[in-house]
N, C-alpha and C positions, 0 to 999 in steps of 0.2 A: 611706833606710831608717828614719831616726828619725821622719820624717813619717808613714811607713806604720805604724810602731809606735804612734804617737799615735792614728791613726785606728782601728787594730785594738783599742785599749784604750779607745775612747770609752765613757763611762758614759751609756747611753741613758735611764736612769731619771730623769735630770735634765730630759728634754724630752718623754718619751712613756711611756705605760703599755703600749705594745705589747710583746709577748713573741715572741722567736724560738724556735721549736722545731726541733731537729735530729732528724729521723726516721731511725732506724738499723735496718738489717735485715741478715740473713745472705744472701749472694749464692748464685749457682747452684752453685759448687763445694762449698758447705757449709762452707767455711773462710774465704772472703773476706767482708769487711764493706763495706757500702754505706751512704750517707746523703745526705740532702738536707734543706734548711731551708725553713721556712714561717713567715710572720708571722701571729700571732693578736692579737685586740683587747686582751687583758690576760693577767695571770698565770693559770696552771693548775696545780693540785696533784694532780689525780686523773686517771689515764690514761683512764678511761672518759669524761671530759669533753673529751678531745681528738678532733677530727674524724678519721675515717678518711681515707686519702689513697691515691694510686695512683702507679705508676711503669711504665716500659716494660720489661717482663720479657724481651723479645727481646734487650735489650742486656745482660742479666745472666745469660743462659742459664736463665731461669726461665719462659719462655713462648714460643710460636711467633710469628713476625712477623705472621701473619694474625689473631691474637687475642692481642695482647701485653699487655693491661692486667692488672696484678696489684695487689691491694688491700692496703694496710698497715693493720693493726690495732694501735694503741698498747697496750702491755701493762704497761710499767713506766717510771717517771719518775725522772730524776736531775738534780741541778743541773749546769749547764753550766760547767765550769771555764775554758773558753776565752772565752766571751762574758760570763759572770758575771751579776750583777744577777738579774732574774727569769727569765732565759733557761734553757731546759731541754734535756736529751737525753731522747728517748723510744725505748726499745727496743720494736721492733715484730715481729710475725710476719706471714706472707704468705698471702693467700687469693685464690681466683678471684672474679670479680664475683658469682657465685652463692653465695658464702659457704663454699666447700669449701677446706680447707687444701691448698696446693700441695705436691708431693712433697718439696721441700726444707725445708718447715716442720716441723722436729723438735720445736719447742716445743709444738705442739698435742697431740701424742701424749704428751709428757712431762707436760703439765698434767692429762691424764686420769688418769694413774697417781698423781700427787701429790694429786689430789682424791678418790681412792678412800678410803672411810671407814676401812679397815684401815691405810692409810698415814698418813692424817691423825692417827689415834689414837696413832701411834708417833712423831710429830713428828721426822722424819728430819733430822739436822744434817749438813752437808757443809762441809769445809774443803779447798779445792783449791789445790795448790802448782803454779803455772804457771811453767814454765821457758821461756826464750826466748833467742835469740841475736841480738846486734846486729851488723850487717854494714856494711862500708864501701860507700857508695852506688855508686861507679863500677866497683868490682872484685868485688863480692859475696864478700868475704873478711872474716872476723871483725874487729871493731873492735879495734885495738891490735896486730894481727898484722902482721908485715912483709909487704908485697905480694909474693906469689909464694913466701913463705917461712913458717917456723913459729916460734912462741915456744918457750921452754923447756918441758920436760915438765910435766904436771899435778902439782900438789902445793901450790905457794904461792898459788894463785888463789882457792880456795874460801874465801869470807868474807875475802878478802885486802884489804890496805890498801896504797896506794902507786901511783905513776904507772906502775910496771913490773908491776903485778899486777891493778889494777882499771881497766877500760876502759869508760867510758860512765856513770860514777856520776851525772853531772849529769842525764842522761836518766832514770835510775832514780829519783832523788830527786824530780825534777819530777813523774814519774808517781805516785809514792807520795802526794805532797801533793794532786795533782789528783784522785786517787781519793777521798781523805778529804773533799775539798771537795764532790765529786759526791754523797757519801752512800753510797759503796760501803764495805762492811765489810772493807777491806783490813787484814790483821793483821800484815804484815811484809814485808821484802825482804831479799835477801842475794845476794852474788856466788856463782856456781856453780863447779863443778870445772874446767870448760873455760874458758880466758880469753875474755872477750867474751860470756860467757853469764851470765844473771842469773835470778832467781826472785822472784816476788811471790806472796803467799798471800791468798786471798779466803775469808773465813768466820770464825766459823761462820755459815752461812746455812741457812735452813729451806726444804726442798722446792724448788719451781720458782725461787725467788729466787736460788739458787746459780747457775743458768744465766744468768739475767738479769744478775746482777752481774759474772760473769766475762766475758760477751760485751762489756759496756760498758767494763769495765776494759781489755780488749784493744783496743777502739775508741780509748779515750783514749791508750793507749800508741802505737797506730798514728799518731794525730794528732801526738803529741809527737815521734816519730822523724821524721815528715814535716817538722816545723819545724827539727829538728836536722840534717837532711840525712843521716840514717842509714837503713838498711833493717832492718825487723823480720822475723825468721824464726822460724816455729814448726816448722820441719823437725825431726823426731825424731832425726835423725842428720846434722847439717849438714856435719860433716867426717868422712870415712871414716878408719878406722884406730884408733890407740890414744888416742881422745878420747871423753869422755863424751857421750852423747846427751842429748836434752831430753824430759822427761816432763811429765805433769800428775797427779802423785800425788793420789789422792782419798781424804781422810779422812772417815770415816762413823761415825755412831752413831744409835741409836734410843732412845726413852724406856726400853725394857726393857733395853738395853745399859748405859744410864747409871745404872740402879738396882741395888740389891743382887741378887746372882746374875747380873749382866749378863755375866760372863765365859763362862758356859755358853751364853747366847744368842749371844754373839759366835762361839763355836766352831761352833754349829749354822749360823749365817749363812755362815761360811767354808766349811763343807762344801757348802752349796748353791752357792756360787760355784765350788767345785771341779768340781761336776757340770756346770756350764754354762760351763766355761772357754773352750771353742772359740767359743761364741756371743758371749761378752764380748770376746774378742780380736778377733773380726771387726768389732766395733763401736767399738773403742778407738783408732782413728786410722789414717790412711794412712801406709804406710812404717814401721810399728812393728816389722816383722821386722828392719829394719836396726839397731834400737836394742835389742830384747830378745834378746840373744845369750848371756846367762849371764855376761857380763863387764861391767865398768864399773857396778857396783851395780845390775844387773838380773838377773831370772830368765830362763831360756830360754823363748822364746815357746811352745814345744810342751809344756812341763812346768809343772804347777801345784804350788806349794809355799807353805807359810806358816811363820812362826817368830816368836819373840819377839826384838825388836831386830835382826832379820836384814834388812839392806838388799839382800841378794841373793835374797830370796824374792818370790813374787808378791804375798803379803799379809804385811804386817808388823804385829805387835802390840807396842805400846810396853811398856817395863818398868813404867811407872806403872800401866798398865791391868792387867797381870798381878798386880802387888802389891796394888792396890785391889780386884781381883776384879770390876771393872766399868770402863766407859769406851768407847773407840772403837778402830777399826783402820784401817789405811792400805792401800788398793789401789794398788800401785805399777806396775800394768800400763799404764794409759792413756798414750798419747803426747801430746806437747805440742800437737799439732794436733787433738786430739779435740774433739767437740762436747759441751759440758757438759750440754746438755739430754738428749742420748742417754745419756751415761755415768751421770749421777746418777739418772735415772729407771730405767735398767736395773738398777743396784745395788739401788734400792728395790724394784723389781718382783721381782727374783730372791729377795731376802732376806725380803720381807714378803708377797708374793702367790703366788709360784710354788710349786706342790706337786709335788715330785719323783715 
């Protein structure tokens, strides 16, 4: 294993200028990540300078076997925390050979919304709180839980410290540092209410970059849990019963919301979200009805509500925002397995482009 580690950590910059690019894309389920690597002659810093590539879409449920070629378009570049040096990660989206986005390509539609002049003028900021659960590999049971049994009730685990309260901190801290190395604007981490559950925050990020950064942060976490021998779950309710679910609370502001008089703009935006509640819920993640029950710091899935400092509401406005009369709000409805391209662009479209 020591020899393998030595080879894994080889510094190629001493012997070659060649660069390894890991092409990353979202698979056919809309929730799985795929990737494969390619060698280029030298360093690349602009995604438009990367060559397009292809993969077998019939093996990812993204194309039929008789016409299986799907084309990868690199869209965003990040430093590779695994290979390091000049090696990079490239977040891609997927197209047919004729240049049409395939049905699972949610980035393409999001990019159209974020490039709309009315949206660009408002400079939408997002901060996404990604919750997730770490599972034991062979039994699919949360890390730190007795196999076939349960830990003590929730209470001491949220932001907890100690071997009997925090399970998987080495994975969490490795991910935190790897994201910073990659160039992702990860703004923090914390232990969550259910033991074995954690959260990281990405943002503030502007427009389409929020989706790019969150997907790559998920990819890096998946790779780290692979090395650690743990299983990563984005299930919005991994354990039934009196245990917290996992969400992806999405914090949002626009230029008008951040300026004087912004609180009135926020309230008008929230009213638009109320009118389209069912549309948003339908796009906010699979299995979300198991999480949004009105309990465990959630609103009921069928009822829209908002409030100041209310974590049992659909939309929460912070005390600081209320006091300052400007700022941001938090959409607490998205599930942990949501597609950030879909959620961020839908919030922007509803609040900035949609006319009731």
